[in-house]
mmCIF file as gemmi writes it, N, C-alpha and C atoms, coordinates in Angstrom:
data_model
loop_
_atom_site.group_PDB
_atom_site.id
_atom_site.type_symbol
_atom_site.label_atom_id
_atom_site.label_alt_id
_atom_site.label_comp_id
_atom_site.label_asym_id
_atom_site.label_entity_id
_atom_site.label_seq_id
_atom_site.pdbx_PDB_ins_code
_atom_site.Cartn_x
_atom_site.Cartn_y
_atom_site.Cartn_z
_atom_site.occupancy
_atom_site.B_iso_or_equiv
_atom_site.pdbx_formal_charge
_atom_site.auth_seq_id
_atom_site.auth_asym_id
_atom_site.pdbx_PDB_model_num
ATOM 1 N N . MET Axp A 1 ? -2.618 -24.08 -2.716 1 0 ? 1 A 1
ATOM 2 C CA . MET Axp A 1 ? -2.886 -22.753 -2.203 1 0 ? 1 A 1
ATOM 3 C C . MET Axp A 1 ? -4.398 -22.587 -2.083 1 0 ? 1 A 1
ATOM 4 N N . GLY Axp A 2 ? -4.806 -21.913 -1.015 1 0 ? 2 A 1
ATOM 5 C CA . GLY Axp A 2 ? -6.225 -21.653 -0.807 1 0 ? 2 A 1
ATOM 6 C C . GLY Axp A 2 ? -6.748 -20.586 -1.75 1 0 ? 2 A 1
ATOM 7 N N . LYS Axp A 3 ? -7.967 -20.186 -1.526 1 0 ? 3 A 1
ATOM 8 C CA . LYS Axp A 3 ? -8.59 -19.195 -2.408 1 0 ? 3 A 1
ATOM 9 C C . LYS Axp A 3 ? -8.107 -17.773 -2.128 1 0 ? 3 A 1
ATOM 10 N N . LEU Axp A 4 ? -7.602 -17.521 -0.935 1 0 ? 4 A 1
ATOM 11 C CA . LEU Axp A 4 ? -7.114 -16.186 -0.587 1 0 ? 4 A 1
ATOM 12 C C . LEU Axp A 4 ? -5.691 -16.025 -1.106 1 0 ? 4 A 1
ATOM 13 N N . THR Axp A 5 ? -5.494 -15.024 -1.933 1 0 ? 5 A 1
ATOM 14 C CA . THR Axp A 5 ? -4.171 -14.784 -2.52 1 0 ? 5 A 1
ATOM 15 C C . THR Axp A 5 ? -3.695 -13.38 -2.165 1 0 ? 5 A 1
ATOM 16 N N . PRO Axp A 6 ? -2.387 -13.12 -2.291 1 0 ? 6 A 1
ATOM 17 C CA . PRO Axp A 6 ? -1.895 -11.764 -2.075 1 0 ? 6 A 1
ATOM 18 C C . PRO Axp A 6 ? -2.603 -10.75 -2.987 1 0 ? 6 A 1
ATOM 19 N N . LEU Axp A 7 ? -2.909 -11.16 -4.205 1 0 ? 7 A 1
ATOM 20 C CA . LEU Axp A 7 ? -3.603 -10.252 -5.127 1 0 ? 7 A 1
ATOM 21 C C . LEU Axp A 7 ? -5.012 -9.935 -4.633 1 0 ? 7 A 1
ATOM 22 N N . ALA Axp A 8 ? -5.74 -10.934 -4.166 1 0 ? 8 A 1
ATOM 23 C CA . ALA Axp A 8 ? -7.096 -10.698 -3.648 1 0 ? 8 A 1
ATOM 24 C C . ALA Axp A 8 ? -7.067 -9.774 -2.434 1 0 ? 8 A 1
ATOM 25 N N . VAL Axp A 9 ? -6.093 -9.985 -1.564 1 0 ? 9 A 1
ATOM 26 C CA . VAL Axp A 9 ? -5.972 -9.133 -0.372 1 0 ? 9 A 1
ATOM 27 C C . VAL Axp A 9 ? -5.636 -7.701 -0.784 1 0 ? 9 A 1
ATOM 28 N N . ALA Axp A 10 ? -4.679 -7.542 -1.687 1 0 ? 10 A 1
ATOM 29 C CA . ALA Axp A 10 ? -4.287 -6.2 -2.141 1 0 ? 10 A 1
ATOM 30 C C . ALA Axp A 10 ? -5.457 -5.468 -2.784 1 0 ? 10 A 1
ATOM 31 N N . GLU Axp A 11 ? -6.212 -6.158 -3.634 1 0 ? 11 A 1
ATOM 32 C CA . GLU Axp A 11 ? -7.365 -5.52 -4.286 1 0 ? 11 A 1
ATOM 33 C C . GLU Axp A 11 ? -8.404 -5.08 -3.257 1 0 ? 11 A 1
ATOM 34 N N . ALA Axp A 12 ? -8.659 -5.922 -2.266 1 0 ? 12 A 1
ATOM 35 C CA . ALA Axp A 12 ? -9.639 -5.571 -1.232 1 0 ? 12 A 1
ATOM 36 C C . ALA Axp A 12 ? -9.168 -4.374 -0.411 1 0 ? 12 A 1
ATOM 37 N N . LEU Axp A 13 ? -7.891 -4.361 -0.049 1 0 ? 13 A 1
ATOM 38 C CA . LEU Axp A 13 ? -7.368 -3.248 0.755 1 0 ? 13 A 1
ATOM 39 C C . LEU Axp A 13 ? -7.29 -1.954 -0.053 1 0 ? 13 A 1
ATOM 40 N N . LEU Axp A 14 ? -6.973 -2.048 -1.334 1 0 ? 14 A 1
ATOM 41 C CA . LEU Axp A 14 ? -6.953 -0.852 -2.179 1 0 ? 14 A 1
ATOM 42 C C . LEU Axp A 14 ? -8.357 -0.267 -2.296 1 0 ? 14 A 1
ATOM 43 N N . ASP Axp A 15 ? -9.346 -1.132 -2.458 1 0 ? 15 A 1
ATOM 44 C CA . ASP Axp A 15 ? -10.732 -0.652 -2.51 1 0 ? 15 A 1
ATOM 45 C C . ASP Axp A 15 ? -11.11 0.031 -1.202 1 0 ? 15 A 1
ATOM 46 N N . LEU Axp A 16 ? -10.724 -0.578 -0.097 1 0 ? 16 A 1
ATOM 47 C CA . LEU Axp A 16 ? -11.025 -0.014 1.22 1 0 ? 16 A 1
ATOM 48 C C . LEU Axp A 16 ? -10.307 1.321 1.424 1 0 ? 16 A 1
ATOM 49 N N . SER Axp A 17 ? -9.043 1.392 1.012 1 0 ? 17 A 1
ATOM 50 C CA . SER Axp A 17 ? -8.269 2.618 1.218 1 0 ? 17 A 1
ATOM 51 C C . SER Axp A 17 ? -8.789 3.783 0.391 1 0 ? 17 A 1
ATOM 52 N N . SER Axp A 18 ? -9.511 3.495 -0.672 1 0 ? 18 A 1
ATOM 53 C CA . SER Axp A 18 ? -10.043 4.576 -1.504 1 0 ? 18 A 1
ATOM 54 C C . SER Axp A 18 ? -11.483 4.93 -1.142 1 0 ? 18 A 1
ATOM 55 N N . SER Axp A 19 ? -12.047 4.242 -0.155 1 0 ? 19 A 1
ATOM 56 C CA . SER Axp A 19 ? -13.406 4.565 0.269 1 0 ? 19 A 1
ATOM 57 C C . SER Axp A 19 ? -13.407 5.906 1.005 1 0 ? 19 A 1
ATOM 58 N N . ALA Axp A 20 ? -14.523 6.577 1.003 1 0 ? 20 A 1
ATOM 59 C CA . ALA Axp A 20 ? -14.637 7.905 1.623 1 0 ? 20 A 1
ATOM 60 C C . ALA Axp A 20 ? -14.21 7.89 3.089 1 0 ? 20 A 1
ATOM 61 N N . GLU Axp A 21 ? -14.534 6.822 3.784 1 0 ? 21 A 1
ATOM 62 C CA . GLU Axp A 21 ? -14.227 6.729 5.211 1 0 ? 21 A 1
ATOM 63 C C . GLU Axp A 21 ? -12.725 6.646 5.49 1 0 ? 21 A 1
ATOM 64 N N . HIS Axp A 22 ? -11.972 6.002 4.608 1 0 ? 22 A 1
ATOM 65 C CA . HIS Axp A 22 ? -10.554 5.752 4.861 1 0 ? 22 A 1
ATOM 66 C C . HIS Axp A 22 ? -9.606 6.544 3.967 1 0 ? 22 A 1
ATOM 67 N N . LYS Axp A 23 ? -10.123 7.239 2.977 1 0 ? 23 A 1
ATOM 68 C CA . LYS Axp A 23 ? -9.281 7.938 2.014 1 0 ? 23 A 1
ATOM 69 C C . LYS Axp A 23 ? -8.346 8.944 2.666 1 0 ? 23 A 1
ATOM 70 N N . VAL Axp A 24 ? -8.8 9.614 3.706 1 0 ? 24 A 1
ATOM 71 C CA . VAL Axp A 24 ? -7.983 10.632 4.361 1 0 ? 24 A 1
ATOM 72 C C . VAL Axp A 24 ? -6.826 10.032 5.162 1 0 ? 24 A 1
ATOM 73 N N . ALA Axp A 25 ? -6.811 8.735 5.344 1 0 ? 25 A 1
ATOM 74 C CA . ALA Axp A 25 ? -5.758 8.093 6.123 1 0 ? 25 A 1
ATOM 75 C C . ALA Axp A 25 ? -4.462 7.915 5.334 1 0 ? 25 A 1
ATOM 76 N N . PHE Axp A 26 ? -4.529 8.086 4.014 1 0 ? 26 A 1
ATOM 77 C CA . PHE Axp A 26 ? -3.359 7.828 3.183 1 0 ? 26 A 1
ATOM 78 C C . PHE Axp A 26 ? -2.985 9.062 2.383 1 0 ? 26 A 1
ATOM 79 N N . LEU Axp A 27 ? -1.733 9.495 2.521 1 0 ? 27 A 1
ATOM 80 C CA . LEU Axp A 27 ? -1.234 10.628 1.757 1 0 ? 27 A 1
ATOM 81 C C . LEU Axp A 27 ? -0.981 10.209 0.312 1 0 ? 27 A 1
ATOM 82 N N . SER Axp A 28 ? -0.512 8.976 0.152 1 0 ? 28 A 1
ATOM 83 C CA . SER Axp A 28 ? -0.177 8.467 -1.173 1 0 ? 28 A 1
ATOM 84 C C . SER Axp A 28 ? -0.436 6.963 -1.227 1 0 ? 28 A 1
ATOM 85 N N . VAL Axp A 29 ? -1.059 6.511 -2.296 1 0 ? 29 A 1
ATOM 86 C CA . VAL Axp A 29 ? -1.268 5.084 -2.521 1 0 ? 29 A 1
ATOM 87 C C . VAL Axp A 29 ? -0.754 4.777 -3.922 1 0 ? 29 A 1
ATOM 88 N N . LYS Axp A 30 ? 0.22 3.909 -4.006 1 0 ? 30 A 1
ATOM 89 C CA . LYS Axp A 30 ? 0.81 3.561 -5.299 1 0 ? 30 A 1
ATOM 90 C C . LYS Axp A 30 ? 0.147 2.285 -5.818 1 0 ? 30 A 1
ATOM 91 N N . ARG Axp A 31 ? -1.068 2.461 -6.293 1 0 ? 31 A 1
ATOM 92 C CA . ARG Axp A 31 ? -1.934 1.347 -6.7 1 0 ? 31 A 1
ATOM 93 C C . ARG Axp A 31 ? -1.256 0.399 -7.687 1 0 ? 31 A 1
ATOM 94 N N . ASP Axp A 32 ? -0.643 0.939 -8.729 1 0 ? 32 A 1
ATOM 95 C CA . ASP Axp A 32 ? -0.012 0.091 -9.751 1 0 ? 32 A 1
ATOM 96 C C . ASP Axp A 32 ? 1.119 -0.743 -9.159 1 0 ? 32 A 1
ATOM 97 N N . GLN Axp A 33 ? 1.917 -0.13 -8.286 1 0 ? 33 A 1
ATOM 98 C CA . GLN Axp A 33 ? 3.028 -0.858 -7.667 1 0 ? 33 A 1
ATOM 99 C C . GLN Axp A 33 ? 2.52 -1.934 -6.712 1 0 ? 33 A 1
ATOM 100 N N . VAL Axp A 34 ? 1.476 -1.611 -5.966 1 0 ? 34 A 1
ATOM 101 C CA . VAL Axp A 34 ? 0.895 -2.586 -5.032 1 0 ? 34 A 1
ATOM 102 C C . VAL Axp A 34 ? 0.364 -3.794 -5.81 1 0 ? 34 A 1
ATOM 103 N N . LEU Axp A 35 ? -0.366 -3.54 -6.887 1 0 ? 35 A 1
ATOM 104 C CA . LEU Axp A 35 ? -0.93 -4.639 -7.675 1 0 ? 35 A 1
ATOM 105 C C . LEU Axp A 35 ? 0.156 -5.474 -8.358 1 0 ? 35 A 1
ATOM 106 N N . ALA Axp A 36 ? 1.19 -4.815 -8.866 1 0 ? 36 A 1
ATOM 107 C CA . ALA Axp A 36 ? 2.288 -5.55 -9.507 1 0 ? 36 A 1
ATOM 108 C C . ALA Axp A 36 ? 2.993 -6.455 -8.496 1 0 ? 36 A 1
ATOM 109 N N . ALA Axp A 37 ? 3.249 -5.922 -7.303 1 0 ? 37 A 1
ATOM 110 C CA . ALA Axp A 37 ? 3.905 -6.723 -6.26 1 0 ? 37 A 1
ATOM 111 C C . ALA Axp A 37 ? 3.012 -7.879 -5.815 1 0 ? 37 A 1
ATOM 112 N N . ALA Axp A 38 ? 1.72 -7.625 -5.71 1 0 ? 38 A 1
ATOM 113 C CA . ALA Axp A 38 ? 0.779 -8.671 -5.288 1 0 ? 38 A 1
ATOM 114 C C . ALA Axp A 38 ? 0.674 -9.774 -6.339 1 0 ? 38 A 1
ATOM 115 N N . LYS Axp A 39 ? 0.668 -9.384 -7.614 1 0 ? 39 A 1
ATOM 116 C CA . LYS Axp A 39 ? 0.623 -10.389 -8.69 1 0 ? 39 A 1
ATOM 117 C C . LYS Axp A 39 ? 1.881 -11.257 -8.663 1 0 ? 39 A 1
ATOM 118 N N . ALA Axp A 40 ? 3.035 -10.614 -8.475 1 0 ? 40 A 1
ATOM 119 C CA . ALA Axp A 40 ? 4.292 -11.365 -8.417 1 0 ? 40 A 1
ATOM 120 C C . ALA Axp A 40 ? 4.304 -12.309 -7.217 1 0 ? 40 A 1
ATOM 121 N N . SER Axp A 41 ? 3.827 -11.844 -6.087 1 0 ? 41 A 1
ATOM 122 C CA . SER Axp A 41 ? 3.767 -12.675 -4.886 1 0 ? 41 A 1
ATOM 123 C C . SER Axp A 41 ? 2.827 -13.86 -5.084 1 0 ? 41 A 1
ATOM 124 N N . THR Axp A 42 ? 1.672 -13.596 -5.674 1 0 ? 42 A 1
ATOM 125 C CA . THR Axp A 42 ? 0.715 -14.673 -5.941 1 0 ? 42 A 1
ATOM 126 C C . THR Axp A 42 ? 1.351 -15.734 -6.829 1 0 ? 42 A 1
ATOM 127 N N . GLN Axp A 43 ? 2.091 -15.305 -7.833 1 0 ? 43 A 1
ATOM 128 C CA . GLN Axp A 43 ? 2.764 -16.251 -8.736 1 0 ? 43 A 1
ATOM 129 C C . GLN Axp A 43 ? 3.808 -17.069 -7.974 1 0 ? 43 A 1
ATOM 130 N N . ARG Axp A 44 ? 4.575 -16.411 -7.095 1 0 ? 44 A 1
ATOM 131 C CA . ARG Axp A 44 ? 5.577 -17.138 -6.312 1 0 ? 44 A 1
ATOM 132 C C . ARG Axp A 44 ? 4.915 -18.21 -5.445 1 0 ? 44 A 1
ATOM 133 N N . TYR Axp A 45 ? 3.787 -17.874 -4.821 1 0 ? 45 A 1
ATOM 134 C CA . TYR Axp A 45 ? 3.075 -18.863 -3.999 1 0 ? 45 A 1
ATOM 135 C C . TYR Axp A 45 ? 2.613 -20.039 -4.854 1 0 ? 45 A 1
ATOM 136 N N . LYS Axp A 46 ? 2.088 -19.754 -6.045 1 0 ? 46 A 1
ATOM 137 C CA . LYS Axp A 46 ? 1.627 -20.827 -6.942 1 0 ? 46 A 1
ATOM 138 C C . LYS Axp A 46 ? 2.773 -21.759 -7.317 1 0 ? 46 A 1
ATOM 139 N N . GLU Axp A 47 ? 3.982 -21.186 -7.449 1 0 ? 47 A 1
ATOM 140 C CA . GLU Axp A 47 ? 5.155 -21.969 -7.832 1 0 ? 47 A 1
ATOM 141 C C . GLU Axp A 47 ? 5.857 -22.59 -6.624 1 0 ? 47 A 1
ATOM 142 N N . GLY Axp A 48 ? 5.354 -22.303 -5.416 1 0 ? 48 A 1
ATOM 143 C CA . GLY Axp A 48 ? 5.984 -22.819 -4.204 1 0 ? 48 A 1
ATOM 144 C C . GLY Axp A 48 ? 7.293 -22.134 -3.877 1 0 ? 48 A 1
ATOM 145 N N . LYS Axp A 49 ? 7.444 -20.88 -4.321 1 0 ? 49 A 1
ATOM 146 C CA . LYS Axp A 49 ? 8.697 -20.149 -4.139 1 0 ? 49 A 1
ATOM 147 C C . LYS Axp A 49 ? 8.491 -18.841 -3.362 1 0 ? 49 A 1
ATOM 148 N N . ALA Axp A 50 ? 7.581 -18.827 -2.413 1 0 ? 50 A 1
ATOM 149 C CA . ALA Axp A 50 ? 7.34 -17.618 -1.614 1 0 ? 50 A 1
ATOM 150 C C . ALA Axp A 50 ? 8.637 -17.199 -0.932 1 0 ? 50 A 1
ATOM 151 N N . LYS Axp A 51 ? 8.856 -15.901 -0.805 1 0 ? 51 A 1
ATOM 152 C CA . LYS Axp A 51 ? 10.08 -15.378 -0.2 1 0 ? 51 A 1
ATOM 153 C C . LYS Axp A 51 ? 10.119 -15.565 1.311 1 0 ? 51 A 1
ATOM 154 N N . GLY Axp A 52 ? 9.002 -15.875 1.914 1 0 ? 52 A 1
ATOM 155 C CA . GLY Axp A 52 ? 8.925 -16.067 3.355 1 0 ? 52 A 1
ATOM 156 C C . GLY Axp A 52 ? 7.485 -15.953 3.808 1 0 ? 52 A 1
ATOM 157 N N . VAL Axp A 53 ? 7.264 -16.016 5.111 1 0 ? 53 A 1
ATOM 158 C CA . VAL Axp A 53 ? 5.888 -16.006 5.619 1 0 ? 53 A 1
ATOM 159 C C . VAL Axp A 53 ? 5.178 -14.674 5.396 1 0 ? 53 A 1
ATOM 160 N N . PHE Axp A 54 ? 5.927 -13.598 5.213 1 0 ? 54 A 1
ATOM 161 C CA . PHE Axp A 54 ? 5.304 -12.288 5.008 1 0 ? 54 A 1
ATOM 162 C C . PHE Axp A 54 ? 5.257 -11.881 3.53 1 0 ? 54 A 1
ATOM 163 N N . ASP Axp A 55 ? 5.646 -12.76 2.641 1 0 ? 55 A 1
ATOM 164 C CA . ASP Axp A 55 ? 5.575 -12.457 1.211 1 0 ? 55 A 1
ATOM 165 C C . ASP Axp A 55 ? 4.123 -12.194 0.836 1 0 ? 55 A 1
ATOM 166 N N . GLY Axp A 56 ? 3.862 -11.016 0.312 1 0 ? 56 A 1
ATOM 167 C CA . GLY Axp A 56 ? 2.507 -10.678 -0.11 1 0 ? 56 A 1
ATOM 168 C C . GLY Axp A 56 ? 1.673 -9.975 0.937 1 0 ? 56 A 1
ATOM 169 N N . VAL Axp A 57 ? 2.234 -9.757 2.128 1 0 ? 57 A 1
ATOM 170 C CA . VAL Axp A 57 ? 1.48 -9.064 3.184 1 0 ? 57 A 1
ATOM 171 C C . VAL Axp A 57 ? 1.625 -7.557 2.967 1 0 ? 57 A 1
ATOM 172 N N . PRO Axp A 58 ? 0.522 -6.854 2.707 1 0 ? 58 A 1
ATOM 173 C CA . PRO Axp A 58 ? 0.599 -5.406 2.475 1 0 ? 58 A 1
ATOM 174 C C . PRO Axp A 58 ? 0.992 -4.65 3.744 1 0 ? 58 A 1
ATOM 175 N N . VAL Axp A 59 ? 1.736 -3.565 3.557 1 0 ? 59 A 1
ATOM 176 C CA . VAL Axp A 59 ? 2.191 -2.746 4.682 1 0 ? 59 A 1
ATOM 177 C C . VAL Axp A 59 ? 1.933 -1.279 4.353 1 0 ? 59 A 1
ATOM 178 N N . ALA Axp A 60 ? 1.4 -0.552 5.305 1 0 ? 60 A 1
ATOM 179 C CA . ALA Axp A 60 ? 1.247 0.902 5.169 1 0 ? 60 A 1
ATOM 180 C C . ALA Axp A 60 ? 2.187 1.548 6.18 1 0 ? 60 A 1
ATOM 181 N N . VAL Axp A 61 ? 2.889 2.585 5.764 1 0 ? 61 A 1
ATOM 182 C CA . VAL Axp A 61 ? 3.829 3.285 6.642 1 0 ? 61 A 1
ATOM 183 C C . VAL Axp A 61 ? 3.172 4.541 7.163 1 0 ? 61 A 1
ATOM 184 N N . LYS Axp A 62 ? 3.191 4.701 8.462 1 0 ? 62 A 1
ATOM 185 C CA . LYS Axp A 62 ? 2.588 5.868 9.107 1 0 ? 62 A 1
ATOM 186 C C . LYS Axp A 62 ? 3.28 7.134 8.613 1 0 ? 62 A 1
ATOM 187 N N . GLY Axp A 63 ? 2.501 8.103 8.19 1 0 ? 63 A 1
ATOM 188 C CA . GLY Axp A 63 ? 3.025 9.33 7.606 1 0 ? 63 A 1
ATOM 189 C C . GLY Axp A 63 ? 3.934 10.12 8.512 1 0 ? 63 A 1
ATOM 190 N N . MET Axp A 64 ? 3.704 10.081 9.828 1 0 ? 64 A 1
ATOM 191 C CA . MET Axp A 64 ? 4.519 10.908 10.708 1 0 ? 64 A 1
ATOM 192 C C . MET Axp A 64 ? 5.97 10.459 10.733 1 0 ? 64 A 1
ATOM 193 N N . ILE Axp A 65 ? 6.243 9.248 10.327 1 0 ? 65 A 1
ATOM 194 C CA . ILE Axp A 65 ? 7.628 8.786 10.243 1 0 ? 65 A 1
ATOM 195 C C . ILE Axp A 65 ? 8.365 9.607 9.195 1 0 ? 65 A 1
ATOM 196 N N . PHE Axp A 66 ? 7.675 9.918 8.116 1 0 ? 66 A 1
ATOM 197 C CA . PHE Axp A 66 ? 8.294 10.668 7.04 1 0 ? 66 A 1
ATOM 198 C C . PHE Axp A 66 ? 8.239 12.176 7.256 1 0 ? 66 A 1
ATOM 199 N N . ASP Axp A 67 ? 7.332 12.659 8.096 1 0 ? 67 A 1
ATOM 200 C CA . ASP Axp A 67 ? 7.162 14.092 8.273 1 0 ? 67 A 1
ATOM 201 C C . ASP Axp A 67 ? 8.458 14.802 8.619 1 0 ? 67 A 1
ATOM 202 N N . MET Axp A 68 ? 9.241 14.251 9.519 1 0 ? 68 A 1
ATOM 203 C CA . MET Axp A 68 ? 10.449 14.954 9.938 1 0 ? 68 A 1
ATOM 204 C C . MET Axp A 68 ? 11.458 15.072 8.804 1 0 ? 68 A 1
ATOM 205 N N . TYR Axp A 69 ? 11.395 14.171 7.827 1 0 ? 69 A 1
ATOM 206 C CA . TYR Axp A 69 ? 12.341 14.214 6.716 1 0 ? 69 A 1
ATOM 207 C C . TYR Axp A 69 ? 11.8 14.926 5.484 1 0 ? 69 A 1
ATOM 208 N N . PHE Axp A 70 ? 10.515 14.821 5.252 1 0 ? 70 A 1
ATOM 209 C CA . PHE Axp A 70 ? 9.961 15.294 3.99 1 0 ? 70 A 1
ATOM 210 C C . PHE Axp A 70 ? 8.957 16.435 4.113 1 0 ? 70 A 1
ATOM 211 N N . ILE Axp A 71 ? 8.8 17.019 5.283 1 0 ? 71 A 1
ATOM 212 C CA . ILE Axp A 71 ? 7.78 18.055 5.459 1 0 ? 71 A 1
ATOM 213 C C . ILE Axp A 71 ? 8.004 19.228 4.511 1 0 ? 71 A 1
ATOM 214 N N . SER Axp A 72 ? 9.27 19.641 4.311 1 0 ? 72 A 1
ATOM 215 C CA . SER Axp A 72 ? 9.504 20.766 3.399 1 0 ? 72 A 1
ATOM 216 C C . SER Axp A 72 ? 9.112 20.401 1.981 1 0 ? 72 A 1
ATOM 217 N N . TYR Axp A 73 ? 9.414 19.167 1.575 1 0 ? 73 A 1
ATOM 218 C CA . TYR Axp A 73 ? 9.061 18.728 0.233 1 0 ? 73 A 1
ATOM 219 C C . TYR Axp A 73 ? 7.549 18.678 0.064 1 0 ? 73 A 1
ATOM 220 N N . ILE Axp A 74 ? 6.853 18.113 1.036 1 0 ? 74 A 1
ATOM 221 C CA . ILE Axp A 74 ? 5.389 18.009 0.964 1 0 ? 74 A 1
ATOM 222 C C . ILE Axp A 74 ? 4.768 19.406 0.902 1 0 ? 74 A 1
ATOM 223 N N . GLU Axp A 75 ? 5.279 20.317 1.717 1 0 ? 75 A 1
ATOM 224 C CA . GLU Axp A 75 ? 4.733 21.682 1.699 1 0 ? 75 A 1
ATOM 225 C C . GLU Axp A 75 ? 4.975 22.347 0.352 1 0 ? 75 A 1
ATOM 226 N N . THR Axp A 76 ? 6.067 21.993 -0.301 1 0 ? 76 A 1
ATOM 227 C CA . THR Axp A 76 ? 6.372 22.567 -1.612 1 0 ? 76 A 1
ATOM 228 C C . THR Axp A 76 ? 5.393 22.075 -2.669 1 0 ? 76 A 1
ATOM 229 N N . ILE Axp A 77 ? 5.102 20.78 -2.652 1 0 ? 77 A 1
ATOM 230 C CA . ILE Axp A 77 ? 4.205 20.253 -3.692 1 0 ? 77 A 1
ATOM 231 C C . ILE Axp A 77 ? 2.731 20.381 -3.325 1 0 ? 77 A 1
ATOM 232 N N . SER Axp A 78 ? 2.437 20.54 -2.04 1 0 ? 78 A 1
ATOM 233 C CA . SER Axp A 78 ? 1.043 20.651 -1.608 1 0 ? 78 A 1
ATOM 234 C C . SER Axp A 78 ? 0.938 21.664 -0.461 1 0 ? 78 A 1
ATOM 235 N N . PRO Axp A 79 ? 0.818 22.948 -0.777 1 0 ? 79 A 1
ATOM 236 C CA . PRO Axp A 79 ? 0.765 23.977 0.258 1 0 ? 79 A 1
ATOM 237 C C . PRO Axp A 79 ? -0.378 23.77 1.268 1 0 ? 79 A 1
ATOM 238 N N . SER Axp A 80 ? -1.404 23.043 0.885 1 0 ? 80 A 1
ATOM 239 C CA . SER Axp A 80 ? -2.531 22.831 1.803 1 0 ? 80 A 1
ATOM 240 C C . SER Axp A 80 ? -2.341 21.592 2.672 1 0 ? 80 A 1
ATOM 241 N N . TYR Axp A 81 ? -1.153 21.015 2.679 1 0 ? 81 A 1
ATOM 242 C CA . TYR Axp A 81 ? -0.886 19.769 3.419 1 0 ? 81 A 1
ATOM 243 C C . TYR Axp A 81 ? -1.376 19.842 4.855 1 0 ? 81 A 1
ATOM 244 N N . HIS Axp A 82 ? -1.06 20.911 5.574 1 0 ? 82 A 1
ATOM 245 C CA . HIS Axp A 82 ? -1.442 21.002 6.988 1 0 ? 82 A 1
ATOM 246 C C . HIS Axp A 82 ? -2.947 21.197 7.175 1 0 ? 82 A 1
ATOM 247 N N . ALA Axp A 83 ? -3.633 21.592 6.103 1 0 ? 83 A 1
ATOM 248 C CA . ALA Axp A 83 ? -5.09 21.787 6.201 1 0 ? 83 A 1
ATOM 249 C C . ALA Axp A 83 ? -5.843 20.481 6.045 1 0 ? 83 A 1
ATOM 250 N N . LEU Axp A 84 ? -5.144 19.406 5.667 1 0 ? 84 A 1
ATOM 251 C CA . LEU Axp A 84 ? -5.822 18.132 5.421 1 0 ? 84 A 1
ATOM 252 C C . LEU Axp A 84 ? -6.372 17.54 6.668 1 0 ? 84 A 1
């Protein structure tokens, strides 16, 4: 395995997502879950047991996909949601 690992990629993207420039792009970031998944993926690659070519590739889901289903819930927990 090369020097680039799923864990290294996840850490870099988490740092980027929390920067002032990009922070507003994410409604929620589950840092602990992302790191746990990246560590597990890195271990699978080391053992030669990757789940497939996309094992360890981080994915962000566009918020508008969830808006139609969860807008009432979001407004309940964060009344200023639309002001963001």
